N, C-alpha and C positions, 0 to 999 in steps of 0.2 A: 957394720950393722946389717943384719939379715932383714930383707924385705918380707913382711908377712904375706903368706900365700892364702888365698881364699878359693875353695872349690865352689864354683857357681854353676849350678845345673838348671838350665832354663832353655827357653826357645831361642831360635836364631832366625833373623830375617836379613836378606841381602840389602833391602832398602827400608829405612825407617829405624826408629829407636824404641824397641821393646825387648823384654827378656834380657838375654846376655848383651844385646846390642845397646841396651840402655844402662846396663850395670857396669860394663867393663871400663869405659872411659872415666866415669866418676871414681871408681876404685883406683885406677892407675894414677889419676891426678892427686889423689889423697895418699899416695905412697904405698898402695897395696897392689900385689901382683895377682890378678885373677887367673885362675885355671878353669877355663870355660869348657863345659861339656854341654853340647846342644841336644835338646830333646826333640826338636823339629828343625827342618830347614825349609823356609818359605821364601818366595820372591819378595814378599812385602807383608806387613801385618794387615789384619782384617779391616782396619780403619779405612784402607784404600779400596775396599771392595774385593773384587776377584783376586785370587792369589794362586800361585802354583808351588808345588813342592811336596815334601813328605813328612809324615809324623814318624819318628824313629821308634822302633820296638824296644821294650825293656832289654832284650838280648843285645841290641846294638849299643845301648847306653852302658850296659854291663861290660861289653867288650872294650869300649873306650876307657872305662875306669880300670879294667884289668891292665891295660897298657900303662896307665899312670902308676898303678901299684908296682909294676915291674921296674919302673924308673925311680921308685922310692918317693914319688911325689905326694901320695896320700899322707904319708907319715910326716910330711913337712907342712901340711895345711893347718892353719890355726882357726879356721872357721869354715862353715858350709852355708851357702845361700841358695834358696830355691824359690821359684815363683810359680808361674802357670804350669799346670800338669796336664798333658794331653791324655794320660792314661794312668789309672791307679797302680798298674804294674811298675811304671817308672818311679812312682812314689816309693814303692818298696825298695827299689834299687837305691834311691836317695837315702833312705833310712839306714840301709846297710852301710853305705859310705860314711854316714854320720858316725855310726858306731865304730868304724875302723879309724876314722880321724880321731875320735875321742880316746881310742885305745892308746894312741901316741901322745895325745894332749887332752887330758881329762877335762880341762876347763874350756875346751873349744866351744865357741858359740855355734848353734844352728839357728840361723834366722830363716824362718818360714813365712813367706808372704802368701797367705791362704787365698789365692785368687779364685773367686767363685762367681762374682757378679757385681752389680752396682745399681744404684737408684736409676730408674728409667729403662734399664736394659734387663733387669732381673738376673736370674742365674744363667750363665752362658757357658758353663763347663759341662763335660760329659757326665752322665749318670755314674754314681759311684765316687766321684771326686769329693763332694762335700762330706760324705760318710768317711772316706779315707782321712781327710784332714781332721775331722772331729775325733775319730776313734784311734787313729794311728800316729799321725804327724804331730799332733798337739803334745803327746806325751814325751816326744823326743826333742821338741823345740825349746830353746832357751829364750828366744825372742820371736814374737809374731807381730805382724803389721797389717791387720785387716782394716779395710775402710769401714765406715759406719754400717753399711748394708751387710757386709761380710761378717762383722762382729755379731750382728743380730742373728745371722744364720748359724754361727758357731754356738750361740746361746739358745738355739732351738726355735728361732723365729720370733721371739718375744720382742715387741717394740721397746726401745729405750728412749724415753722422752726427756730425760734430764741428765746432766753431767753426773750427779750423784748416783743415779741408777746405773750409769755406765761404769763408774768406779766400783760399785758393789758387785756388778756382774763380772768385771775383770778380776777382782780379788777372788771370787769363787772359781774362776777359770784357771788362775795361777796355780791352784792346788793340783791341777791335772798335768802341769807342765814339768819339764826336766828341771830338777833342782828348784822347787818353788820359791825358796827363800831369796834366790837371786834372779829369777825369771822376770821377763819384761813383756808387757803388752802395750803396743802403741796403736791407738785407734785414730785413723786419719779421716779427713772429710766429715768430721763430727758436726752435726747440726741438730741441736735440741731446742726445746721450747724456752729454756732459760738462758740461751745465748743470743746475742744480737743477730738479727736476720741478715744483716749485711756483712757478716763475718763467717769465716770457716775456722774450725778449731781442730787441734790435734791433742789427744789426751794420752799421756804416758803413765802407766800404773805398775808399781812393784808391790811386794808384800807390805812394805812399810810406808811408801811415799806415792804421791801422785802429782803430776804437773800438767798444766794446761797452757797451750800456745794458741793465740788467736791472730789471724791475718785477715786483711780485707778479702772479701769474696770477689774473685775475678770471674766474670760471666763470659766465658768463651763458648761459642757454639760453632762446631762441636768442640768438646774438650780434647786436647791432644792425647794420644795413646802413650802408654809407658810411664805415666807419672808415678805410680806405685813402685815400679821397678827402679826408677831413679831414686826415689825416697829411701827405699830399703837399702840400696847399695851405699848411699851417702851416710845413712845412719850407721850401718855396720862399719864402714870405713873409719868414721870418727871414733867409734867404740874401740876398734882395734888399735887406734893411735893413742889409746889411754884416756880419752875424755870420759867424764862422768855421764850418767844417763841424762841429766839435765842439760849438760853442754852439748852432747851428741844430738839430742832431740832439737834443741835450739838451732844447731847448725843445719840439720837435715830440713827442717821446716823453712828456714831462711833461704836455703839454696833452692828448694822447690818453688817457693813463692817467686824468687828472682827469675827463674826460668819460665814459669807460667806467665808472669806479668810481661815478659819479653817475647811471648809467642804471638805472632800475628793472627788475626782472625782468619779462620779457615784452614790454618796449618794443622796437620795431623800429627806432628812430632814436636817435641821440645827442642829448642835451639842449642843442643848440647855442645856442638863444636864452636859455633859462633859466639856463644856466651860461656865458654869454658872457664873464664875467670870467676864467674859466679859460683862455680862448684867449689873452688878453693877459697874464695873470699867474697861471700854475698854482700851486695851493696848495703843492704839493710838487715839488721838482726832483729828477729822477733823472739824475745826471751821466754823461756819456759818458766812459768810462775807456779809456786807450790799451791796445790789444791787441798784445802782443809775440809774434811767431811763435815757436812751440816748435820 
């Protein structure tokens, strides 16, 4: 049995769990072989303050991908995963790789985590990144995993105050994605006026169905970095293992909750290694329940 390969093009830190360093272990534990191409190499992520290292140029990333192509690796990849973009030019390199992977596997997923910002921090990416994600990446993505704040940015900045409003906005956005009939939008960290204040929700929307998962709100200060990177990798891993959208979202939310709830106050990273069992078998499952439009 061949192990599925995933081309994951993200940041790399020597210390901490963000980008590829948050995605690789979950994919491996779920039986997926990550092919990691780094867009930056830093000593640590920004949650620790000062860092050293370099942002790689689009030419550097292209060179690495050229080497993979020469080994026949791109043609064997079944999906592409991307997260934080340091430069819109790197984004174009990623989209070119997506097209090449799909030439060999037309059904290959491209999961784009449109990292742009968050509540309290605002937009923290370079100018041009939000426009690239809206105008270029969205049309090639089969799955996107924005947080609530990022989803509003993708929608043009309009506040979404109810679950129903988020479902309707997602349905409109699906029309602009790759193969809209099978595309998936998963909105994380959803907090709207019609949801309990002490809960955090994840909303998954396809052209025909929608599901909502609610977990208790874990009030960590500060929040650990890399949560979205872990969530996206776990979601994709379960999808590649043949799980339905409902099952994959349930598994991803349950794993992330397990890791967050086991993070000690003040820690800047999720305990991926210490709690690796929670990636494969989370202690508590939070089921995705169908959402019926009101």
